[in-house]
C-alpha positions in Angstrom: 17.7 17.6 -12.1 14.0 17.9 -13.1 12.0 15.2 -15.0 11.5 17.8 -17.8 15.2 18.3 -18.1 15.8 14.5 -18.3 13.1 14.1 -21.0 14.6 16.9 -23.1 18.0 15.3 -23.0 16.7 11.8 -23.5 17.9 10.6 -20.1 16.3 7.6 -18.3 13.9 8.3 -15.5 15.7 9.1 -12.2 16.1 6.2 -9.8 13.2 6.2 -7.2 15.6 6.2 -4.2 17.3 9.3 -5.5 14.0 11.1 -6.0 13.0 10.0 -2.5 16.1 11.4 -0.8 15.9 14.6 -2.8 12.4 15.1 -1.6 13.5 14.7 2.0 16.4 17.1 1.5 14.0 19.7 0.0 11.7 19.3 3.0 14.7 20.0 5.2 15.5 23.1 3.3 12.1 24.4 4.4 12.2 23.2 8.0 15.9 23.5 8.7 17.8 20.6 10.2 17.0 21.8 13.7 14.1 23.9 14.8 13.7 26.0 17.9 10.6 24.8 19.8 8.8 25.1 23.1 8.9 22.1 25.3 5.1 21.9 25.0 5.4 21.6 21.2 8.0 18.8 21.5 5.7 17.0 24.0 2.8 17.3 21.6 4.7 15.7 18.7 6.0 13.0 21.0 2.4 12.2 22.1 1.2 12.1 18.4 4.1 9.9 17.3 4.2 7.7 20.4 7.8 8.2 21.3 9.8 9.6 24.3 10.0 13.4 24.4 13.8 13.0 24.1 13.6 11.0 20.8 14.0 14.1 18.6 14.7 16.8 21.1 17.9 18.6 22.0 19.6 18.2 25.4 17.3 20.7 27.0 14.3 20.0 24.9 14.5 23.4 23.1 15.2 22.1 19.6 13.5 19.6 17.3 15.9 17.4 15.2 14.1 17.5 11.9 17.0 15.9 10.1 17.0 12.8 12.3 13.2 12.6 12.2 12.9 12.6 8.4 16.0 10.7 7.5 14.7 7.7 9.4 12.1 7.2 6.7 13.1 4.6 4.1 9.7 4.0 2.4 6.9 6.2 1.1 4.5 5.0 3.8 7.1 5.8 6.5 7.7 9.3 5.2 4.0 9.9 4.8 3.3 9.0 8.4 6.1 11.3 9.6 4.9 14.2 7.5 1.2 13.7 8.6 2.2 13.6 12.3 4.4 16.7 12.0 1.7 18.6 10.1 -0.7 17.8 13.0 1.6 19.4 15.5 2.4 23.1 16.1 6.1 22.8 15.4 5.9 24.2 11.9 4.4 27.5 10.7 1.4 27.4 8.4 3.6 28.6 5.6 6.1 25.8 6.2 3.3 23.3 6.1 2.0 24.5 2.8 5.5 24.5 1.3 6.0 20.9 2.4 2.7 20.0 0.8 3.8 21.5 -2.5 7.1 19.8 -2.4 5.6 16.4 -1.8 2.8 16.8 -4.3 5.2 17.9 -7.0 7.5 14.9 -6.5 6.9 11.4 -7.8 7.6 9.6 -4.6 4.2 7.8 -4.1 2.8 10.3 -1.6 0.0 12.9 -2.0 -1.1 15.4 0.7 -4.5 17.1 0.9 -6.9 18.5 3.5 -10.2 17.0 4.7 -13.3 19.0 5.3 -12.1 20.1 8.7 -8.8 21.4 7.4 -6.7 18.5 8.7 -3.8 17.4 6.5 -4.2 13.9 5.1 -1.6 11.8 3.3 -2.5 9.1 0.8 -0.9 7.0 -2.0 -0.1 9.0 -5.1 -2.1 8.0 -8.2 -2.7 9.9 -11.4 -2.3 13.6 -10.6 -5.5 14.6 -12.3 -7.6 11.9 -10.6 -6.0 12.7 -7.2 -6.8 16.4 -7.5 -10.3 16.1 -9.1 -11.5 13.0 -7.3 -9.8 12.1 -4.1 -9.1 15.6 -2.9 -12.6 16.8 -3.7 -14.0 13.7 -1.9 -12.0 14.5 1.2 -13.3 18.0 1.2 -16.9 16.8 0.8 -17.1 14.1 3.4 -17.4 14.5 7.2 -18.4 12.3 10.2 -18.4 8.6 9.7 -18.1 8.7 5.9 -14.9 10.8 6.1 -13.4 8.4 8.7 -14.1 5.4 6.5 -12.8 6.9 3.3 -9.6 8.0 5.1 -9.3 4.5 6.5 -9.6 3.1 2.9 -6.7 5.4 1.8 -4.5 4.3 4.7 -5.3 0.6 4.1 -4.4 1.1 0.5 -1.1 2.6 1.5 -0.3 -0.4 3.7 -1.3 -2.8 0.9 -4.3 -4.1 2.9 -6.5 -4.5 -0.2 -9.4 -6.3 1.5 -9.6 -3.8 4.3 -9.5 -0.9 1.8 -12.3 -2.4 -0.2 -14.5 -2.8 2.9 -13.7 0.7 4.0 -14.9 2.2 0.7 -18.1 0.3 1.1 -18.7 1.7 4.5 -17.8 5.2 3.3 -20.4 5.0 0.5 -23.0 3.6 2.9 -22.4 6.3 5.5 -22.4 9.0 2.9 -25.8 7.9 1.4 -27.2 7.8 4.9 -26.1 11.4 5.5 -27.3 12.5 2.0 -30.7 10.9 2.4 -31.1 11.6 6.1 -31.8 8.0 7.1 -30.2 5.0 8.7 -30.8 2.5 5.9 -28.1 0.3 4.5 -26.4 0.5 1.1 -28.8 -1.9 -0.6 -31.9 0.0 0.5 -30.4 3.4 -0.3 -29.3 2.3 -3.7 -33.0 2.2 -4.4 -34.1 5.2 -2.4 -31.6 7.5 -4.1 -33.4 7.0 -7.4 -36.7 8.3 -6.1 -34.8 11.2 -4.4 -33.1 12.3 -7.5 -36.3 12.1 -9.5 -38.1 14.3 -7.0 -35.2 16.7 -7.3 -35.7 17.0 -11.1 -32.4 15.4 -12.1 -32.6 14.5 -15.8 -33.6 10.9 -16.4 -30.5 9.9 -18.3 -28.2 11.4 -15.7 -30.3 10.0 -12.9 -30.2 6.5 -14.3 -26.4 6.7 -14.8 -25.9 7.6 -11.2 -28.3 4.9 -9.9 -26.6 2.3 -12.1 -23.2 3.3 -10.9 -24.2 2.9 -7.3 -26.0 -0.4 -8.0 -22.9 -1.6 -9.8 -20.8 -1.0 -6.7 -23.4 -2.5 -4.5 -23.4 -5.7 -6.6 -19.6 -5.6 -6.7 -19.4 -5.5 -2.9 -22.1 -8.2 -2.4 -20.6 -10.5 -5.0 -17.2 -10.3 -3.3 -18.7 -11.0 0.1 -20.9 -13.8 -1.1 -18.1 -15.7 -2.8 -15.6 -14.7 -0.1 -13.2 -13.5 -2.8 -10.1 -11.5 -2.2 -9.7 -7.9 -3.5 -7.5 -8.1 -6.7 -4.6 -6.1 -5.4 -4.0 -2.4 -5.9 -5.9 -2.2 -9.2 -9.3 -3.1 -7.6 -8.7 -1.2 -4.4 -7.9 1.9 -6.4 -10.9 1.4 -8.7 -13.2 1.4 -5.6 -11.5 4.5 -4.1 -12.0 6.4 -7.3 -15.5 5.1 -8.0 -16.8 6.0 -4.5 -15.2 9.4 -5.0 -17.0 10.0 -8.3 -20.4 9.2 -6.7 -19.7 11.5 -3.7 -18.5 14.4 -5.9 -21.3 14.0 -8.4 -24.0 14.0 -5.7 -22.3 16.9 -4.0 -22.2 19.0 -7.2 -25.9 18.5 -7.8 -26.5 20.8 -4.8 -29.8 19.2 -4.0 -28.8 17.7 -0.7 -30.6 20.4 1.3 -33.6 18.0 1.0 -31.4 15.5 2.9 -29.0 15.9 5.8 -26.0 17.5 4.1 
């Protein structure tokens, strides 16, 4: 029963556990309960997951027990990890992988799937659909190297409820991105000043340039103030704010298409 149907009939929102189970069953419709595989594919997944080859294989290692694999997941982060690991392997076809992504992204189960700049599948906590699509996913496609690693770490820390770690990861992601963008090895504080001169030389309008600079400086002060007072990140709200804020800066600088003067 779709959310649209429930709304039209004035029914309450479906219980999360039911939505969660339905999502898994829909994934299994795509994969099948058991998949014929080569032993090399089963070994690859076992290595990725860190389990014995026999954990999800048949008696002779020629099938993958997708039903057992997915039904073990009881929480969004557990299912996200299983999906991401399976998408890294060669057990599924490209079409099956894309179908699973559509299923998960269309369900309200706290998980979102996207691709990074190298085409690797990445799972992260589901937020507002428009922000996820326009900010987080664009950011994943824009970053590479150390900045990509740090941003992905921020998303994973957020998923695990490690708010302080997520906050620190976003800081490092922004710092590494500006180093790449400006083609230098300076820290965030120095580059929050350098970026202004760079944008001016690139003929970015003054009002827009000042807005970008102020946004970066606001984040720099935010990080420095938190570190100076040894204050804890205020839960999911602050961690999410930083993930989106860094994403906005990355996407904005990327859309300006002036980074040929830098390293990107």
